N, C-alpha and C positions, 0 to 999 in steps of 0.2 A: 081279693088280695091273694097273690101267689104264696104258696106254702114253701118255706125253706126246707130243703131236704138235707139230711145229714150226709157226710162224706161217704158213709158206709153204703148208702143207697146206690151210689154210683159204682160200687165194686163189681167187677166181672168175676164171677165165681171161679171159672177155670183159671184165670190169671192168679187170683188169690191162692188157689190150691197149688199152682206151680211155684209160686213164691214161697209157700210154706215148705214145699219139698226142697227147694234150694236152701232155705234157712235151716233145714234139718241137718245140713252138712257142716254147720259151724262146729269147729274143733274135732271134726271127724274126717278122715281121709277116705274111708271106704264104709259102705253100709249095704246090708242085704235088703231085699225087698221087704221082708218082715220088719226090719229095723226102721226103715223109712215110714212104713205104714203105722208102726207103733208111735213114732215121734209126732207125726202129722195128724193122727186120728182119722185118716182117710181109709176107705175100704181098699182091699188089695187090688181089685180090678181097676178102680180109678187110678190108684197109685201107679200101677204098671202102665196103663195107657199114657199117663202124663210123663212118666220116665222115658218111654219110647219116643214120644213126641219131642221131648227136650234132647234126646240123643240124636234125633234127625237134625236138629238145629245146632248141635255141637255144645249145648249147655250141660249135658250129662254124658259121661262115658261109662263103659262097662268093662271091668277087668275080666279078660277071657279065661284066666285060670280059676278064679273064685266065683265068677258070675256076679260079684258085688258091684255096686255103683259108686261112682265118684264124680266130682265136678269136672266138666269138660273144658276144652281150651277156649271156647267162646267166652267163658267167665274170665279167663286170664287176659284175653285180648281187651275186654272192656275194662278190667281192673287196671291195665297199663295206662289208661287215660284218666284215672281218678287222681285228683290233686290232693296228695297227703299234706299233713301239717308241714312235713319236711320232705321235699322231693329228692330222693336218693340220686337220681340222675343229675339234677341241677347242681347238687353239691359235689358229686364225684367227677363229673365230666371235665371241669376245668383242671382239676388236679391230674387226671389221667391224660388229658390232652398235652399238658406240659411234659409229663413223663414219656409219652409216646414220641414226642418231638425230640426229646433229649437222647433217647435210647434207640430210636428207629425201630420200634416194635409195634405190635397191635395189642391194645389194652381192652379189657372187658369189665363190665359191672354185671353181676348176676345175683339171683335170689333163689332160695329154696321154696318150692311150691308143691306141696302134696306129693312128694316122691320124685318130682322132677326138679332140675335146676335150669332156670330160664335166663337167657341173656337179655338184660335190660338195655344195654348200650355197648357198642363196639367203636373204638377210636383207633384210627390207623394213621400212621405217619407216612406221608407220600414218598419219603426217601428210603423207607425200609420195605421188606417183603410184607405183603398184606395177607393175613391169615383169614381164609374165607370159610373155614369149616364150622363156624358157629355164628349163625345169623341172628340179628336182633329179633326177639320173640321166640327163637328156636330153643330146643333142648338138646342135650347130649346124654348118652347112656350114663347112668350114675357111677359106673365103674371105670369110666374113661375121661381123661382130661383132669386138669388141676382143680378147677372150681367145683365140678360135680362131686369129686371125692372129698374135697375139703368140707363142703357144706353138709354132706351126708355124715361125715365123721363126727360132727358136733350135734347131731340129732340124738334123741333118746334111743336106748336099745330096742324098745318096742317099734319105733319108726324104722330103725335099721332092719329089724326082722321083717317088717312089711315090705320094705324095698327089696330084700333078698328073695321074696317070693317071685319076683320078676327075674327072667333069665339075665345072666351077666353076658354082655355082648362083647365079641372079639372084633374090634375095629382094625387092629393090627395084631401080629404075633406077640407083641409086647403087652397087650391088654390082659389084665388079671381076670380070669374067669372061674377060678376055684373059690367057692364061698369062704372056706376056712382061711385061705391066704388073703382074701380080700378083707376079712374082718381084722386080721393082723395088720394089714396096711392101714385101715381106718384108725386103729389104736395108735400106731406110730404117728399118724398125722395129728391126732389130738394131743399127743405128748409134745411134739415139737412146735405145733402151731402154724404150720405151713405145709404146702405140698408142691413138689416138683415132679410133673408127669412127663416122662421122656418117651417119645415114640409110640404112645399108646392110643393116640387118635390118628396120627399120620406119621409115618416113618420119616425121620429127619426133622421133626418139629417137637419143641418142648414148651410146656405151659407151666408157669409158676403162679401160685394162688395163695392169698392170705385173707383172713377174715376181717370184717369191719364191725365193731360193736357199737350199740346204741347207749342211751343214758343208763339203762339198767344192767349193762354188761352183756346182754344177750346179743347174739350175732344177727345183724340186720341185713347184711349182704356180703358178697365176696368181691374183691378186686383181683384181677389176674392179668398176666401178660403172656404173649406167645410169640415165638420167633424160631429161627433156625437153631438147632441144638448146639452147634459150636458157638453161636452168639449168646446162648442162654446158660450154658454149663461150662465150668472150668475147674479142673482138678477135683471132679466129683461133687462140686457144690454149686448151687445157683449163683450166677454172677451178680444178678441184680436184686438179691433178696433184701439187702438193707434199704435200697431205694424204694422197693415196693412196700416194705414195712413202714417206712417214713411217710409214704403216700397214704397208707391206711390210717396212720395217726393223724395226719392233717385232715382227712375226711371226718374222722371221729370228732375232732375239735370243732369242725364246722357244723356237724350235726348237733353238737351241744351249744351252738351259738357263738363259738369263738372264731378265731381266724387262723 
């Protein structure tokens, strides 16, 4: 009579160890080799070999400044296909599609992910100018554009400190690259609750961004719109701010199960 083997008998040790390494990054954006080794209980040589293997596959990345490790973009690509209890894209896209059609702009849904801001969805109205500089699944420098700055502004001071270890990129002459001035900009964004980024990703284009909050009041994503600066700004103020704030409120209601 055949013997029933437990599930653990079928485990592949290298895979189990690799999964343990990935799991060690829960609630951590960066770890040193020693920290990964300590959390997983693996020896340093094994840990290093597995990290290098996963780096080759894109599941782990290494910060060149600190030599610490973080999760790679392959994790993000897989996570984009996970069905959450509430799919942000499914909730936000109908609202932003209507907004883009009304205003003839390009609208975006984005999330904060370990120091990067990732575009989940881009909606374009065929009658307006299409903004190409932020593709679905792509990132922007954290100091450029409406959504990256807004989402970073609401992170903890510790997370902002980690982000500022990376260079501030000048995509245009309008991009803020001085760390002290950038911190002041983040404080202003938190105070007013929105960001209007003029000419700092591409000269002549402006992006407007507002947060979307979940059940617990925490920010779950950002919605933003981009278009030609004369279309987006008038008398020194974002022209479509009220419309974008109303769209954020509608998405928040739908996330809570309302209409």
